[in-house]
N, C-alpha and C positions, 0 to 999 in steps of 0.2 A: 451368542452377540458373534456378530460378521467382522472383521478386523477390515477397515478403510484401506482398500490397494490403490486410491487413486493419492498421486503425487506430488507436489509442488514440485515444477519443471524449470530450469531458468533456461530462459528462451535468448539464444546465444543474436537470432536473427533481429529480435526483439531491442534486446540491448544494446545491439549496434545501430538501429534505427533511431533510440528513441533521442530526442533534442535534451540536448546537455547546456543550451546555451543560455538559460538561466540560472546555471548552478553556480555560487559565488566561489572562491576559494577551497573556504572552509567547510564549503558542504561537500558530502560523499555520493555519490551515486552508484547502487549496488546491484542493481542489474531488473530485470523486467522476466516475472514468473506466470507461469499458468497453473489453473487448476480446475477441472470439471468447466470449461469456460471463461473461466473468469481470469483477467490479466490484472497483474500486479505491480507495479512498478515500487519496487522498495528503496527509498534512498534515508541520508540522515541529513537535516539544517545542524547551522550551528545559531542558535539561538543568543543572540548579545544579551539578553536579562537576567537568564539563567547561566549562561558562560560554560555551555555544555553542546554536544551535540545532541538532538534528538531524533527518533527513528520519527520517521513515516512514510505512508503508504497511499496511494491512489489504487483505488479497487473499481474496475469497470467491466464489462462484459462483450463477449464476442459479438452479440445478438443487440447491442444496444440499448438493450432491457434498461429500466427505470429499477434501483437498488434502495433498500430499505434495509437497517438493519435486522436479521434474523440468523437464526441458529448457524446455517452455513458461514455467513460473511462474518458473525462473530469466531467461530472457528478459525477462518483466513486471520482475522485481526490476531487472533491467540498466537498463529503460528509465527507473525512475525515481531508483533509488539507486545511480551511479556510484560505485565501488570497494568499498570492503570494508563486508560487509553482518551481520548475526545475525538467527537469528528467535528472536522468544519462544517458551517451551516451550509445546504447548495442554496445558492442564490439565485444561478443559470439555469441547472441543468439538474437531473437527477438521474442522469444516467452515469453519472461518478462519484466515488464516496472518497475524499480525503481525510486519512486518522491520524493523528500526532500520540506521538509518545505523552504522558501527562506526568510531568514531575511535583512532586507535592513540596 
């Protein structure tokens, strides 16, 4: 079995450019990462109902291609969100996936 040599790399440049104006004071921006052409924004949002921070990632591709859950995307999700997750419904575009930690 081949070892996966590709790594998740935190991009300081993209992290510094990220628009943080929509974050509330309770939210935490962690950073923007790259992996095999994918751009992953990792943050935590405070859920008022559950009274806790929930992990959230947005996944897009550098080529702006349409995204659907596949083995590679699921690997990315599992790297950042351990446990259950839910995918936000793609209403306006299919080039960005929004995934939230699911607390049961």
